[in-house]
VOGU-3710 file (C-alpha; in Angstrom, 3 decimals, decimal comma):
1> mkadvvvvga> 4,030/-39,973/30,119  1,661/-40,207/27,398  -1,117/-38,048/25,078  -3,175/-38,873/22,650  -2,867/-34,561/21,395  -0,172/-32,148/22,835  -1,036/-28,898/21,772  1,951/-26,202/22,033  0,779/-22,959/22,649  -2,590/-21,797/24,510
11> gpaglaaaia> -3,530/-18,433/22,488  -6,419/-18,969/20,607  -5,027/-21,708/18,181  -4,346/-23,678/20,473  -7,083/-23,476/22,575  -9,567/-24,160/19,567  -7,256/-26,617/18,308  -7,135/-28,521/21,847  -11,274/-28,228/22,003  -11,734/-29,360/18,244
21> akengavdvv> -9,528/-32,829/19,120  -11,140/-33,320/22,370  -14,640/-32,658/20,432  -13,437/-35,397/17,923  -12,646/-38,452/19,995  -8,907/-37,511/21,190  -8,792/-38,720/25,175  -6,341/-37,099/26,625  -5,510/-33,828/25,367  -2,407/-31,358/26,660
31> iidrearpgg> -2,053/-27,531/26,172  1,264/-26,741/26,902  2,361/-22,598/27,257  5,276/-20,778/28,574  2,693/-17,898/30,048  1,094/-18,177/33,512  -2,613/-18,048/32,098  -4,080/-19,413/28,774  -5,215/-17,057/26,211  -2,145/-16,167/24,762
41> ilrqcihngf> -2,231/-12,061/22,950  -6,095/-11,805/23,524  -5,097/-11,001/27,153  -3,941/-7,674/26,113  -6,070/-7,060/23,304  -9,170/-5,079/25,173  -10,527/-3,782/22,448  -13,280/-5,201/20,412  -14,064/-6,953/16,948  -13,554/-10,260/17,340
51> glhvfgeelt> -15,927/-12,930/17,655  -18,196/-11,818/14,533  -17,477/-15,112/12,088  -17,320/-17,402/15,088  -19,995/-16,018/17,782  -21,825/-13,005/15,243  -21,083/-10,536/17,849  -18,656/-8,094/18,687  -16,130/-9,809/21,669  -13,021/-7,894/23,378
61> gpeyaarfid> -9,953/-10,160/22,980  -10,305/-11,255/27,091  -13,903/-12,391/26,205  -13,231/-14,280/22,884  -10,320/-15,847/25,040  -12,280/-16,695/27,705  -15,398/-18,858/26,131  -13,083/-21,099/24,531  -10,743/-21,329/27,863  -14,349/-22,450/29,467
71> ranalgvrfl> -14,860/-24,851/26,918  -11,377/-26,599/27,277  -12,306/-26,840/30,763  -15,510/-28,327/30,608  -14,097/-31,185/28,240  -11,500/-31,863/30,851  -8,397/-30,642/28,286  -5,213/-30,716/30,665  -3,353/-27,647/30,857  0,589/-27,233/31,577
81> tetmvlnisp> 1,402/-23,672/32,018  4,329/-21,574/32,917  6,018/-24,469/30,884  8,631/-24,176/27,944  8,593/-26,774/25,191  12,479/-27,399/24,467  11,926/-29,384/22,196  10,001/-31,856/19,768  11,259/-34,705/17,781  10,458/-36,182/14,588
91> drvvtavgpa> 8,460/-39,201/16,172  6,132/-36,701/18,208  8,191/-36,800/21,853  7,625/-33,763/23,551  10,692/-32,578/25,830  9,267/-29,560/28,095  10,210/-27,702/31,229  8,227/-26,211/34,373  8,365/-25,309/37,950  5,522/-27,837/38,345
101> tglinieaga> 6,396/-30,731/36,559  10,260/-30,301/36,207  12,036/-31,905/33,183  9,386/-34,046/31,345  8,902/-35,821/28,166  5,567/-36,934/26,802  5,034/-39,395/24,215  2,363/-37,933/21,854  -0,079/-39,428/19,187  -0,471/-36,173/17,706
111> vvlamgcrer> 1,204/-32,853/17,807  -0,297/-29,657/17,022  2,004/-26,881/16,956  0,181/-23,610/17,814  3,281/-20,982/18,723  1,634/-18,086/17,096  4,524/-15,431/15,854  6,691/-12,289/17,347  7,434/-9,169/16,704  10,392/-7,834/14,363
121> sagalmipgs> 12,261/-5,473/16,706  14,256/-2,992/16,279  17,444/-4,620/15,784  16,178/-6,097/12,953  15,778/-2,720/11,366  19,158/-1,490/12,295  18,259/2,257/12,098  21,272/4,671/13,057  21,571/6,401/16,634  22,260/4,939/19,884
131> rpsgvltagt> 19,726/3,080/22,023  17,822/5,046/23,948  14,813/3,779/26,094  11,366/4,865/24,399  11,822/2,313/21,489  9,353/-0,232/22,137  7,390/-2,617/19,628  3,574/-1,829/19,406  2,601/-4,989/20,778  4,892/-4,771/23,883
141> aqrfvniegy> 3,732/-1,026/24,267  -0,079/-2,786/24,111  1,054/-5,066/26,951  2,560/-2,109/29,064  -0,737/0,118/28,514  -3,287/-2,863/28,798  -2,005/-4,771/31,492  0,809/-3,455/33,369  -1,125/0,089/33,855  2,237/1,792/32,250
151> mpghevvilg> 2,369/4,806/30,050  5,572/4,436/27,577  5,326/7,964/26,526  3,776/10,661/25,463  4,621/11,956/22,023  4,569/9,018/19,894  6,158/7,939/16,455  4,424/4,665/14,984  6,767/3,463/12,166  4,848/0,452/10,162
161> sgdiglimar> 0,768/0,231/9,564  0,260/-2,921/10,244  -2,831/-3,690/12,738  -0,917/-3,408/16,041  0,629/-0,393/15,113  -2,933/1,227/14,063  -4,808/-0,089/16,837  -2,189/1,037/19,220  -2,282/4,618/17,817  -5,532/4,671/18,769
171> rmtlegahvk> -5,107/3,085/22,289  -2,113/5,920/22,875  -4,634/8,843/21,948  -7,272/7,805/23,956  -4,970/7,276/26,977  -3,765/10,711/26,600  -0,951/10,576/24,651  -0,344/12,818/21,248  0,468/10,342/18,284  2,140/12,522/15,536
181> mvlelmpysg> 2,045/10,095/12,957  2,317/6,460/11,249  5,260/5,928/8,856  4,637/3,120/6,392  7,975/2,227/4,274  5,564/0,614/1,472  3,139/2,287/-0,742  0,168/0,990/0,834  -1,048/0,098/4,408  -0,200/-2,979/5,897
191> gltrnivqcl> -3,322/-3,233/7,979  -6,671/-3,880/7,711  -8,808/-0,780/5,894  -11,840/-0,791/9,026  -8,617/0,103/11,094  -6,923/3,007/8,942  -11,110/4,591/9,441  -11,334/3,482/12,773  -7,782/4,309/14,463  -6,408/6,882/12,304
201> ddfgiplkls> -8,805/8,435/10,182  -11,721/8,999/13,224  -8,535/10,501/15,617  -6,941/12,493/12,771  -4,027/10,868/12,734  -2,156/11,205/9,640  -0,602/8,324/7,846  2,766/9,030/5,799  3,119/5,983/2,848  6,415/5,889/1,454
211> htvtrlhgrr> 8,176/6,853/4,639  10,384/5,331/7,226  12,680/6,946/9,965  16,693/6,953/9,571  18,020/7,850/12,504  16,960/8,336/16,258  18,446/10,919/18,124  18,827/10,623/22,240  21,061/9,151/24,992  19,317/8,134/27,780
221> rltgvtiasv> 15,726/8,776/26,617  14,184/9,065/22,924  14,164/12,602/22,333  13,103/12,434/18,112  13,650/11,324/14,740  15,169/11,959/11,799  12,090/10,719/8,875  12,047/10,678/5,239  10,116/9,472/2,008  11,736/6,963/-0,001
231> dksvvpiket> 11,972/6,171/-3,616  10,271/3,504/-5,535  13,363/0,933/-4,178  12,533/2,420/-0,773  15,758/3,746/-0,321  15,197/7,155/1,670  15,482/10,580/-0,354  18,393/12,467/1,538  16,661/15,996/0,565  13,217/14,737/2,063
241> eefvpcdtll> 14,677/14,181/5,486  12,922/16,046/8,414  13,070/15,936/12,072  10,026/15,021/14,463  10,812/15,992/18,153  9,199/12,714/20,051  10,096/10,513/23,057  8,738/7,550/22,164  8,928/5,267/18,854  6,497/2,188/18,243
251> lsvglipene> 7,565/-0,197/16,089  5,024/-2,144/13,314  7,113/-3,776/11,235  6,190/-7,389/10,647  5,286/-9,988/12,786  7,440/-13,940/12,492  5,938/-17,221/12,749  7,625/-18,906/15,776  8,739/-21,915/14,386  12,161/-22,509/16,105
261> lscdagveid> 10,543/-25,695/17,572  8,920/-26,779/14,308  12,703/-26,515/12,665  13,699/-29,071/15,110  11,044/-31,305/14,748  11,918/-31,939/10,422  9,354/-29,442/9,529  9,898/-28,162/6,041  9,565/-24,354/6,333  7,797/-21,932/3,289
271> pvtngpvvds> 10,551/-19,812/2,627  8,180/-16,846/1,703  5,703/-17,504/4,674  8,587/-18,785/7,016  5,425/-20,983/8,273  5,357/-24,787/8,415  4,577/-26,290/4,596  0,641/-28,157/5,371  -1,781/-29,346/3,712  -5,214/-28,974/3,475
281> rlqtsvpgif> -5,233/-31,118/6,820  -2,814/-28,708/8,516  -0,508/-31,530/8,708  3,306/-30,764/8,465  6,044/-32,616/6,176  6,061/-34,685/9,476  3,333/-37,156/10,019  1,440/-36,418/13,204  2,621/-33,469/13,547  -0,204/-30,421/12,684
291> acgnvvqvhd> 0,605/-26,479/12,530  -1,968/-23,678/12,897  -2,949/-20,118/13,413  -0,172/-17,409/13,113  2,967/-20,278/13,185  1,901/-20,935/9,604  0,751/-17,749/8,123  -0,022/-13,971/9,951  -3,696/-13,492/9,657  -5,702/-10,805/9,715
301> lvdfvteeat> -8,215/-11,891/12,212  -8,891/-13,988/15,326  -11,759/-15,619/13,964  -9,882/-17,477/10,927  -7,518/-18,274/13,035  -10,142/-20,298/14,716  -11,431/-21,812/11,687  -8,246/-22,626/11,160  -7,056/-24,027/14,140  -10,474/-25,898/14,781
311> ragraaaqfl> -9,327/-27,968/11,039  -6,178/-28,398/12,665  -7,429/-30,263/15,920  -9,865/-32,251/14,405  -7,268/-33,735/12,023  -4,890/-34,461/14,704  -7,778/-37,002/15,995  -8,328/-38,949/12,914  -4,493/-38,876/12,902  -4,571/-41,063/15,919
321> rekstrrgwk> -7,435/-43,166/14,263  -5,809/-43,819/10,861  -2,253/-42,246/11,148  -3,793/-40,834/7,835  -0,251/-39,065/5,318  -2,601/-38,874/2,577  -0,401/-36,019/0,346  -1,945/-34,536/-3,100  -1,800/-31,782/-5,655  0,300/-29,163/-4,965
331> atagrgvryv> -1,082/-25,497/-4,635  1,316/-22,571/-6,164  1,433/-18,497/-6,343  0,979/-17,643/-10,100  0,601/-13,926/-11,134  0,401/-10,852/-8,757  0,198/-13,587/-5,715  2,567/-13,817/-3,238  2,242/-17,051/-1,416  -0,713/-19,883/-0,621
341> vpqtlcgdge> -1,649/-21,849/1,959  -2,091/-24,485/2,224  0,940/-25,602/-0,581  -0,694/-29,103/-0,802  -4,282/-30,071/-1,281  -5,213/-33,768/-0,228  -7,182/-35,578/-2,408  -9,888/-36,791/-0,208  -12,595/-35,192/-2,590  -13,455/-32,636/0,209
351> dktlffrvng> -13,938/-28,605/-0,626  -10,731/-26,220/-0,112  -10,084/-22,952/1,055  -6,926/-21,305/-0,290  -5,763/-18,368/1,706  -3,139/-16,017/-0,091  -1,784/-12,502/-0,275  -0,981/-10,508/-3,206  2,248/-8,379/-3,599  0,806/-5,380/-4,996
361> iyrncvtvar> -2,538/-2,971/-5,255  -4,617/-4,736/-7,582  -7,978/-2,584/-8,742  -11,159/-4,184/-10,635  -9,288/-7,483/-11,053  -10,623/-11,472/-10,530  -8,640/-13,911/-8,358  -8,262/-17,026/-10,090  -7,388/-20,769/-9,390  -6,368/-22,524/-12,389
371> cgdkvvarrk> -5,732/-27,036/-12,733  -4,089/-26,711/-15,934  -6,082/-24,617/-18,402  -9,224/-25,217/-15,998  -10,476/-22,390/-14,036  -11,770/-24,266/-10,509  -12,509/-21,212/-8,415  -12,789/-17,368/-9,520  -13,553/-14,028/-7,574  -14,022/-10,809/-8,769
381> rpicapgeme> -12,836/-7,946/-6,274  -12,636/-4,262/-6,318  -9,334/-3,897/-4,583  -7,147/-6,518/-3,361  -3,676/-5,350/-0,899  -1,136/-7,159/0,473  -2,679/-5,985/3,835  -5,770/-8,583/3,952  -5,613/-11,771/3,110  -7,681/-13,093/0,492
391> rltikgadic> -9,668/-16,577/-0,046  -10,972/-19,091/-2,712  -13,027/-22,304/-2,382  -12,353/-25,163/-4,503  -14,898/-27,647/-4,691  -13,457/-31,104/-4,161  -14,565/-32,595/-7,340  -13,017/-30,117/-9,236  -9,544/-30,790/-7,850  -7,534/-33,016/-10,474
401> gditvmvegg> -4,541/-31,823/-10,682  -2,122/-28,795/-9,414  -3,341/-25,439/-8,492  -1,887/-21,923/-9,097  -3,451/-19,456/-7,870  -3,000/-15,727/-9,947  -4,673/-12,288/-10,146  -5,932/-11,363/-13,766  -6,974/-7,767/-14,784  -5,918/-4,861/-12,471
//
């Protein structure tokens, strides 16, 4: 079996990439997804706030996904749902299995990785205590409430201030639960400011920064947690420990890009983002294999995922025609910057947008991109925080060497 472009994942990134590939000349485009229906995580995100950048209006997650699913169907994109990709070889042979197809090999002209990310689980945190029911990730709770119609609990503590946790604080409250508090290990929130305001402040839910859970209580069902503040080295302070009765602990403690398939294909992985190293066309270190969305880096907004995936799909279609593997200048993180994506800038003369996150809170600062001693892009910022992605756009004519992105001032 052959295909021009195979897209792995039918979430917002996969849908946008497939549409872009089709619209830019790829004839046979196949999307493979292990779920029964396309749409990915958007299917359980019933709150609004999606689509402001792409459509200029507020949509719910299912509404946003439906527009791309309808467009993909209209263009003739093929969907293989309930199908698991087992392996991707460096020469772009995709091995998958599903009830409708059995075991199949697809020889792809180009592959787009759009598997998204997964939540960090309770096992990764190693919180002392037994393993009672009532401890689950915020995304799992979101699926239970919004799709399955189950309430996971009524007296709730949330550990971690990522956007999913903040949104679930509001959602659980609207469903009648008592959300007692949101705890955050770091001295700053990991989510968007708008979500702190709309999901916590508007509902009177306290956010305790520099706090964590130090013990779980309960045998069959969670009966409470011990919380404590942490010092500058994020070590719990014993004297501050406090018992909080609850029957549910939701975890919003980070997202991990799904890159097992990327590793199998020989794709180079960035040790900071845990996603593929990509160039400005979203091509990985393996020619013809592209990556986009949360599999590359965890995005704040689905609109930005769509924009990135559109570039990846367009580049995949172009690869079919040109077999281009152009590499150019490196983009690296400097003072105050945790990472930069893309890590390589193609020398094609086009403007380039760099996405990055800072490693702390900086006020009244300037984010700067330097090419040697020359400033090629700069942006004044009243505040930069790790919870919100930053971006700088560099004119193609100004790129004449390796780029370093940094924070000045603050």
